[in-house]
N, C-alpha and C positions, 0 to 999 in steps of 0.2 A: 410415504410421507407421514410424519408423526401427527397426532391430534394437536391442534393449535388453539390456544385460548385467544379468542377474537374480541370478546366483549365482557366487561364487568358492569353489572347493572345494580345501582342503588334503587331498589323497588319500593315505592311509597304507596300506602293505601289510598285509594281514590276517594278523598274526602276534602272538605274545605281547608282543614289544617295542613294537609300535605300540599295542597295547591298553593297556599300562602308560603310555605317553606320553599317550594320550588321557585316561586316567583322572586322571593327575596334572594335566594342563591343565584338566580340568573342575574339579578341586579348587581350583586356583589362581584360577579365575574364578568361584568359587562365589558371591561377593557382587556380581557384575555382573548387574544386574536383567534385562538383555536376552539373557543367555546361557542357551540350553536349546533343546529338551528333551534329556535324556540318551539316550533311546532311542525310536525310532519304528518304523513298519513300512513295508516296501516294498509294491509292488503285488501281490506273491505272499503277503503276510501274514507274511513273515519279519522277525524283529527286526533292526534296523539300528542299529549303534552309531555315534552321531554327536553333535556339538555344533554348534549353530547360533547365530550372533550376528546378530540382526535389528536394523537401525537403528531406534531408538525415535522419531526425529523427522527430517523430517516424515512424516506418515502415508503408508504405501506406498512409502517410499524404498527403492531398490535400488541395488546388489546386497546380498544377505545374504552372510555369510562362514560357510562350513561346514568342519568338520573331521570326516572320516569314514574308517572302515576300508573298503577296497575290494580287489578282486581285481587288484592291480597288483604288479609285481615290485620297484618302487622308489617312493619318495615323489615326488609331483608336484603341481603346482598346476594345476587344470583350470578354465577359464572356460567357461560354458555357451554362449558364442558361437563356440566351436571352438578357441581357442588353448590350448596346454598348455606349461607350463614344467617340465621335468624336471631331473635332475642331469646336468650336462655330462659327456661320456664321459671327458675328461681329469681330472675332479675325483676319480675313483676310482683315480688312479695311485698308485704307491708313494712319492711324494714325502713326506718326513716333515712332519707337521703338529703343532704343539704342542697337547697335549690341553686341552680346555676345563676350567675350574677348578671349576665348580659343577654338581652334579647337579640335575636338574629337581626331584626330590623335596626337596632341601635348599632350593632357591629358594622352593618352595611353602611349606615349613615356616616360613622366615624372614618371608615376606610374608603369612602367614595373617591375614585380616581387614583387610588394607590396600589391596587392589585394588578400585577403584571402577568403572572404565570401561576400554574398549579403544579407544585413540585410532586406531591403525591396525595392520594387518598388512602384510607386504610381502616382496619377493624382491630380493636383490642378485644381479645377474648379472655374473660376471667378464668384464671386457672382453677378456681374453686368449682367451676361448673363445666370445665373442659378437661377430660382425662388426657393423660399423655398419649394414649393410643389414638383418641380422636384428633388431637393436635397433629400427630405424625401422619395420619391418614389424609388430613386436609392439606398439609404442606406437600406431601409426596404426590398427591393427586394433581395439585396445581403445578408443581415443579415439572411433572412429566409432560405438561402441555404449554409450558412457557419458559422464558429465561428468568429463573429465580435465583437470587444470590443471598448468601449468608451475610449478616451484619458483622463486619470485621472484628469488632471488640468482643464478640462472643455472646451477646444477648440474643434471645430468641425473637428477633425482629427481622425475618426474611423479607426481601423486596423483590417484586416482579418488575423488571424493566421492559418497556415496549421494545419489540424487536421485529425484524423481518423474518420471513419463512426460512431463508438461508441461515440466518443467525440462530434460529431455533434448532436447526439440525446441527450446526457447528457451534459457534459461540459468538458473543459480541467482541469485536476487535477494533471497531471504529468508535471513538469517543467524541460525541458531538452534543451540543446543547439542543434541546427540543425533544429529547427522548423522555417524554413526560405526557401526562401524569403517570408516575409509577404507582405501584400498589404495595402497601405494607401490611403484614400480619404481625400481631403482637400477642405473645403468650403472657398475659398480664397477671402477675402474682400479687398485685396490690389492690386492684379494683375488683368489686364484686358484681359489676354489671357490664354488659357489652357496650362498647363505645365506638362511635364512628369518629375518625379524625381526618382533618383536611389541612394539609400544609400548603400555604400560599406564599409566593414570592411577592414582597412589597418593594416599593422604592423608598422606604423609610429607614432611618437609622435606629439603632437600639434605643437611644435617648428619646427619639420621637415616638416610638411605640410605647415606651414606658410612660410617657406623658399622656398618650391617648388611652392607655389601659393600665392605670396605676393599680397597685395591690389594694384590695384583694381581687379586683376584677382580672388583672393580669398576673400570671405566675411564670415560673421557669421550671425546667426539669434538670436535676443535678447532672452536671457534666455537659449540658447542652445550652447553658445560659448565654453563650456567646453567639448562638445561631438563631434562636427564635424565642418568641414570647407566646405563652399558652393562654388562650381565652376560652373558657367553657361557656356555651350558650344554652339557653333554655330549650329543652327538647320538646317537640310536640307530642312525643310518644312515651308513655310510661315504661320504665325499665331500660331505656336506651339513652346513653350519654352521647353528647356531641361536643367536640372541641375543635378549635382552630389553632393551628401552630403558625404564627405569623413570622416569616423569615425576614431578617434584617437585610437591608441593601448590601450587596457585596461590591466592593470597589475594584477588586482584581478578578472580576468575572471574565470567562467562566472558570469555576473551580473544578477540581477532580470529583467533587460531589455532584455538581450540576451535569457533568458529562457522563456520569456513571462509572468512571474509571476506577474510583476507590472501591466501590462495591464489587466490581468485576475482578480486579486484580488482587485486592486484599481479602475480600470475603470469599470469593470462589463460588462457582455455580453449584446448585443443588440439583442432582440428577436422580 
C-alpha cells in the first residue's frame, strides 16, 4: 500500500488573533454541510479548537482539510506525509505592501447565507523565494501520496483531488460532485509573498458579487473573469497574504470542473 495523504492542516499560532480568524472562518462556512466540528478533544482530553472540512463524496475520500490552533510561532500548512509550507523568510521584510481592502469580519457579514461549498484551498508560493528544485520536490512528494493533477492549460497550478485508497493506487474514474475541498499549489511568478487562497462556491451571480465587492475591493484574474471574483482580506500575520475566490452560481451544475473530470482527463495525473 502506498503512503496516503490523509490530512492537510492550516496550522495557526495559538493566540487571540488566530482564534478570532478561526471563529470568523467558522461563521463564514456555517452553511457548508461538511464543515465541522467546532471543538474536539486530543488524546489527553484537552479541548482543541479546530475546523475540519471532510470530503462528502466518495465515501472515505481523503485528504480532509483542517484549520486549527497549534503551538507554532507562525502560520504554516502541514501535510501528514511530512511536508510543511511556512512563510518564506523574505516575506517578512520591510518592503511596503499595499494593505488588503476588506476585513474578514466584513467579508463574512456581506456573504452571510450565501456560501454553499468549498471548492478548494491552496497556497501560492512566490517564485522569487522558491527555487525550481524546491518546487519540484514539493510537488513530487505530495503527488506520490495523493491523486494530484496538472492544470490543463499548462500553468504550474497542480491540484490534489480527494480520493479513495483504491483510486490512489489506480486512478479517479468516477466523476461526482462532493470530491472537495481539493487543494491547489501555485508557483507564483508575480507575487513576492506566500498567499493562502480559499475558493468558495456561492449562490450569487457575477452581477450580485460585483455589487457586493466592487472594485477595488473585488478584482478578477485574467482568463478567469467568468468564473470567480477575487477578494483579498486583511491578514492577521505579517508576510502572509490571504485571498478568497468567490465562485459565481452555476446554472448547469454539475460542471466537469465540479466533478474533477476536466482536471483528470485533460490535465493528467502527476506520478
